[in-house]
C-alpha positions as CSV (number, residue, x, y, z in Angstrom):
1,X,17.6,-17.8,8.2
2,X,16.3,-14.4,7.4
3,X,12.5,-14.5,7.2
4,X,9.6,-12.1,6.9
5,X,10.0,-11.5,10.6
6,X,13.1,-9.4,9.7
7,X,10.8,-7.0,7.8
8,X,8.3,-6.9,10.6
9,X,11.0,-6.1,13.2
10,X,12.6,-3.3,11.1
11,X,9.2,-1.8,10.5
12,X,8.2,-2.1,14.1
13,X,11.4,-0.4,15.3
14,X,10.8,2.5,12.9
15,X,7.2,3.0,14.1
16,X,8.4,2.7,17.8
17,X,10.8,5.5,17.0
18,X,8.0,7.6,15.5
19,X,6.0,7.1,18.7
20,X,8.8,8.2,21.0
21,X,9.6,11.2,18.9
22,X,5.9,12.1,18.8
23,X,5.6,12.0,22.5
24,X,8.5,14.4,22.9
25,X,7.2,16.9,20.3
26,X,5.6,19.7,22.3
27,X,4.7,21.6,19.1
28,X,2.0,19.1,18.5
29,X,-1.1,19.6,20.7
30,X,-2.1,16.0,20.0
31,X,1.3,14.5,20.5
32,X,0.1,11.7,22.8
33,X,-2.5,10.6,20.3
34,X,0.2,10.3,17.7
35,X,2.5,8.5,20.1
36,X,-0.3,6.0,21.0
37,X,-1.2,5.4,17.3
38,X,2.3,4.8,16.1
39,X,3.2,2.9,19.2
40,X,0.2,0.5,18.8
41,X,1.3,0.0,15.2
42,X,4.8,-0.8,16.3
43,X,3.4,-3.4,18.8
44,X,1.4,-5.0,15.9
45,X,4.6,-5.5,13.9
46,X,6.9,-6.5,16.8
47,X,4.6,-8.7,18.7
48,X,1.6,-9.5,16.5
49,X,2.4,-13.2,16.4
50,X,2.4,-13.5,20.1
51,X,-0.7,-11.4,20.8
52,X,-3.2,-13.8,19.1
53,X,-6.3,-13.0,17.1
54,X,-8.3,-11.5,19.9
55,X,-5.7,-9.0,21.1
56,X,-4.7,-8.1,17.6
57,X,-8.4,-7.3,17.0
58,X,-8.5,-5.1,20.1
59,X,-5.3,-3.4,18.8
60,X,-7.0,-2.6,15.5
61,X,-10.1,-1.2,17.3
62,X,-7.9,1.0,19.4
63,X,-6.2,2.3,16.2
64,X,-9.6,3.0,14.7
65,X,-10.8,4.8,17.9
66,X,-7.7,7.1,18.0
67,X,-8.2,8.0,14.3
68,X,-11.9,8.3,14.5
69,X,-11.8,10.6,17.6
70,X,-9.5,13.0,15.7
71,X,-6.7,12.4,18.2
72,X,-4.0,12.7,15.5
73,X,-2.2,16.0,14.8
74,X,0.9,17.4,13.1
75,X,3.9,18.7,14.9
76,X,7.1,20.4,13.8
77,X,9.9,17.7,13.7
78,X,13.4,18.9,14.2
79,X,14.7,18.3,10.7
80,X,16.3,20.2,7.9
81,X,14.9,23.5,6.8
82,X,13.7,24.4,3.3
83,X,16.8,26.5,2.8
84,X,19.1,23.7,4.0
85,X,17.4,21.2,1.6
86,X,17.7,23.6,-1.3
87,X,21.4,24.2,-0.5
88,X,22.0,20.5,-0.4
89,X,20.1,19.9,-3.7
90,X,22.2,22.6,-5.4
91,X,25.4,21.2,-4.1
92,X,24.8,17.5,-5.0
93,X,22.5,17.9,-8.0
94,X,21.1,14.9,-9.7
95,X,23.5,12.6,-7.9
96,X,20.9,12.6,-5.1
97,X,18.7,10.3,-7.3
98,X,21.3,7.5,-6.9
99,X,20.2,7.1,-3.3
100,X,16.6,6.5,-4.5
101,X,17.8,4.0,-7.1
102,X,19.7,1.9,-4.5
103,X,16.4,0.6,-3.2
104,X,14.9,-0.9,-6.4
105,X,18.3,-2.1,-7.5
106,X,18.9,-4.0,-4.2
107,X,15.3,-5.4,-4.4
108,X,15.9,-6.7,-7.9
109,X,19.3,-8.1,-7.3
110,X,18.3,-9.6,-4.0
111,X,15.2,-11.2,-5.5
112,X,17.2,-13.0,-8.1
113,X,20.1,-13.9,-5.8
114,X,18.4,-14.8,-2.6
115,X,16.2,-17.4,-4.3
116,X,19.3,-19.4,-4.9
117,X,20.1,-19.4,-1.1
118,X,17.1,-21.0,0.5
119,X,19.2,-22.0,3.5
120,X,19.7,-18.3,4.4
121,X,16.6,-16.6,3.1
122,X,12.9,-17.4,3.1
123,X,12.4,-18.1,-0.6
124,X,8.8,-16.9,-0.7
125,X,9.6,-13.6,0.8
126,X,12.9,-12.7,-0.8
127,X,11.4,-9.6,-2.6
128,X,10.2,-8.0,0.7
129,X,13.4,-8.9,2.4
130,X,15.5,-7.5,-0.4
131,X,13.4,-4.3,-0.5
132,X,13.9,-3.8,3.3
133,X,17.6,-4.4,2.9
134,X,17.6,-1.8,0.0
135,X,16.1,0.8,2.3
136,X,18.6,0.1,5.0
137,X,21.5,0.3,2.5
138,X,20.2,3.5,1.0
139,X,19.9,5.0,4.5
140,X,23.5,3.9,5.4
141,X,24.9,5.4,2.2
142,X,22.9,8.7,2.7
143,X,24.2,8.9,6.3
144,X,27.8,8.4,5.2
145,X,27.6,10.8,2.2
146,X,25.3,13.6,3.4
147,X,26.1,13.3,7.1
148,X,22.8,14.5,8.5
149,X,22.1,14.8,12.2
150,X,21.4,11.3,13.6
151,X,17.7,11.8,14.1
152,X,17.0,13.6,10.9
153,X,16.0,10.5,8.9
154,X,13.5,9.4,11.6
155,X,12.2,12.9,12.0
156,X,11.6,13.2,8.2
157,X,9.8,9.9,8.3
158,X,7.7,11.0,11.2
159,X,6.9,14.3,9.4
160,X,5.6,12.3,6.4
161,X,3.6,9.9,8.6
162,X,2.0,12.9,10.5
163,X,1.1,14.5,7.1
164,X,-0.5,11.3,5.9
165,X,-2.0,10.4,9.2
166,X,-4.3,7.4,9.7
167,X,-4.5,6.8,5.9
168,X,-1.0,5.4,6.1
169,X,-2.4,2.1,7.4
170,X,-5.2,1.9,4.9
171,X,-3.5,-0.6,2.5
172,X,-2.8,-3.0,5.3
173,X,-6.3,-2.8,6.7
174,X,-8.0,-3.0,3.3
175,X,-6.0,-6.0,2.2
176,X,-7.0,-7.8,5.3
177,X,-10.6,-6.8,4.7
178,X,-10.5,-8.3,1.2
179,X,-9.4,-11.6,2.6
180,X,-12.3,-11.4,5.2
181,X,-14.8,-10.7,2.4
182,X,-13.6,-13.6,0.3
183,X,-13.8,-16.0,3.3
184,X,-17.3,-14.7,4.2
185,X,-18.6,-15.5,0.7
186,X,-19.1,-12.0,-0.5
187,X,-17.9,-13.1,-4.0
188,X,-20.7,-15.7,-4.1
189,X,-23.4,-13.1,-3.3
190,X,-22.1,-10.7,-5.9
191,X,-21.8,-13.6,-8.4
192,X,-25.5,-14.4,-8.0
193,X,-26.5,-10.8,-8.4
194,X,-24.3,-10.5,-11.5
195,X,-25.9,-13.6,-13.1
196,X,-29.3,-12.0,-12.6
197,X,-28.2,-8.7,-14.2
198,X,-26.0,-9.9,-17.1
199,X,-28.1,-11.0,-20.1
200,X,-28.0,-14.8,-20.6
201,X,-25.2,-15.9,-22.9
202,X,-23.7,-12.4,-23.2
203,X,-19.9,-12.8,-23.1
204,X,-19.5,-9.0,-23.5
205,X,-21.8,-8.3,-20.6
206,X,-19.8,-10.7,-18.4
207,X,-16.5,-9.1,-19.4
208,X,-17.8,-5.6,-18.8
209,X,-19.3,-6.6,-15.4
210,X,-15.9,-8.2,-14.4
211,X,-13.8,-5.3,-15.5
212,X,-16.0,-2.5,-14.1
213,X,-16.5,-4.6,-10.9
214,X,-12.8,-4.9,-10.4
215,X,-12.4,-1.1,-10.7
216,X,-15.3,-0.4,-8.4
217,X,-14.3,-2.9,-5.7
218,X,-10.8,-1.6,-5.9
219,X,-12.1,1.9,-5.3
220,X,-14.0,0.6,-2.2
221,X,-11.2,-1.6,-0.9
222,X,-8.4,0.8,-1.9
223,X,-6.4,-2.2,-3.2
224,X,-6.7,-4.3,-6.3
225,X,-5.2,-7.3,-4.5
226,X,-8.1,-7.0,-2.0
227,X,-10.7,-6.7,-4.7
228,X,-9.4,-9.6,-6.8
229,X,-10.4,-12.5,-4.6
230,X,-14.0,-11.2,-4.4
231,X,-14.4,-10.5,-8.2
232,X,-12.6,-13.7,-9.2
233,X,-15.0,-15.7,-7.1
234,X,-18.0,-13.7,-8.3
235,X,-17.4,-13.5,-12.0
236,X,-13.9,-14.2,-13.2
237,X,-13.7,-18.0,-12.4
238,X,-17.3,-19.2,-12.6
239,X,-18.4,-17.2,-15.6
240,X,-15.4,-16.1,-17.7
241,X,-13.1,-19.1,-17.1
242,X,-15.4,-22.1,-16.3
243,X,-18.5,-20.8,-18.1
244,X,-17.1,-19.4,-21.3
245,X,-13.7,-21.1,-21.3
246,X,-11.5,-18.0,-21.1
247,X,-7.8,-18.1,-20.7
248,X,-7.1,-17.9,-17.0
249,X,-3.8,-16.0,-17.4
250,X,-5.5,-13.2,-19.5
251,X,-8.6,-13.0,-17.4
252,X,-6.7,-12.7,-14.1
253,X,-3.7,-10.6,-15.2
254,X,-5.7,-8.0,-17.2
255,X,-8.5,-8.1,-14.6
256,X,-5.9,-6.9,-12.1
257,X,-5.0,-4.1,-14.5
258,X,-8.7,-3.1,-14.6
259,X,-8.6,-3.0,-10.8
260,X,-5.6,-0.7,-10.8
261,X,-7.6,1.7,-12.9
262,X,-9.9,2.0,-9.8
263,X,-6.8,2.6,-7.7
264,X,-6.2,5.8,-9.6
265,X,-9.6,7.1,-8.7
266,X,-10.0,6.5,-5.0
267,X,-8.7,8.2,-1.8
268,X,-8.8,4.7,-0.2
269,X,-5.6,3.9,-2.1
270,X,-3.7,6.1,0.3
271,X,-0.2,5.0,-0.6
272,X,-0.8,6.1,-4.3
273,X,-3.0,9.1,-3.9
274,X,-2.9,10.6,-0.4
275,X,0.9,10.2,0.2
276,X,1.8,12.1,-3.0
277,X,-0.6,14.9,-2.1
278,X,1.1,15.1,1.3
279,X,4.6,15.0,-0.1
280,X,3.8,17.8,-2.6
281,X,1.9,19.7,0.1
282,X,-1.1,20.2,-2.2
283,X,-4.0,22.3,-0.9
284,X,-6.4,19.9,-2.5
285,X,-6.0,16.5,-0.8
286,X,-7.7,14.8,-3.7
287,X,-5.7,16.7,-6.4
288,X,-3.8,13.6,-7.5
289,X,-7.1,11.7,-8.0
290,X,-8.6,14.6,-10.0
291,X,-5.6,14.6,-12.3
292,X,-5.7,10.8,-12.8
293,X,-9.4,10.3,-13.6
294,X,-9.1,11.2,-17.3
295,X,-6.3,8.6,-17.6
296,X,-8.0,5.9,-15.6
297,X,-11.3,5.7,-17.4
298,X,-9.8,5.2,-21.0
299,X,-7.4,2.7,-19.5
300,X,-10.3,0.8,-18.0
301,X,-12.1,0.6,-21.3
302,X,-8.9,-0.6,-23.0
303,X,-8.4,-3.3,-20.4
304,X,-12.0,-4.5,-20.8
305,X,-11.5,-4.7,-24.6
306,X,-8.2,-6.6,-24.1
307,X,-9.9,-9.2,-22.0
308,X,-12.7,-9.6,-24.5
309,X,-10.4,-10.0,-27.5
310,X,-7.5,-11.9,-26.0
311,X,-9.0,-14.3,-23.5
312,X,-10.8,-16.4,-26.2
């Protein structure tokens, strides 16, 4: 049976390759820092289950130490030049987009198909498994069609990871932090504070506190999925659903959308805001965020209004 472990193994192998290539890159003065960082991340994916909680914790502390000490740098991977990429783009044109479409198409088809094959695929993880297969399929098609040098895909991946740096692991770290906060009862503490601040009997005040809280906690956590357990335990469930009898589907679904408005306004959401800045080689690392704020704030107001008018 193909399980989530398949995704971990593929990801771990990629990070291990980044580590080895980084160690060989003499153009990077901090190459051993990069090699250690991506190597430790590879270990977490390949052997995390065997390490146990204590050693996984040590591994995370080592990652934080490497990043915090400024031991990460950027090298010059041996990949295609700007002129070579421009020539390939002129030659193949918009057909290159088909490679990118292979990934979501495979993820969609696999999600619908693999659920019918529980003996072969872990039914709860078919989307992630399908997504990983889509990436591998797109890579195989690209290799057969474009015929790059064997290491070019890995060098390109390493170039992007070096550009993003430690922020590449923020989503994973912050999602874990959200679960820790929920288990530690942070939601209960925030709920008590909210009940003291929100005027008694004010449904609008509770809805605004919930929507704005989702956005703010998402900005802090960098991930709406990490913020949701905290705000649901603080306000969503005890006040809006149990207290005022709100529709759970509306409160939860649109509450998540309110959280995503916070995603648009925070550098902590590295995969949404820092990666594009690195890909586009923007001088302003927060340029994407600045461009999104005027969209995020009206959307947040609309989502709060939707909860207020649709949940009751």
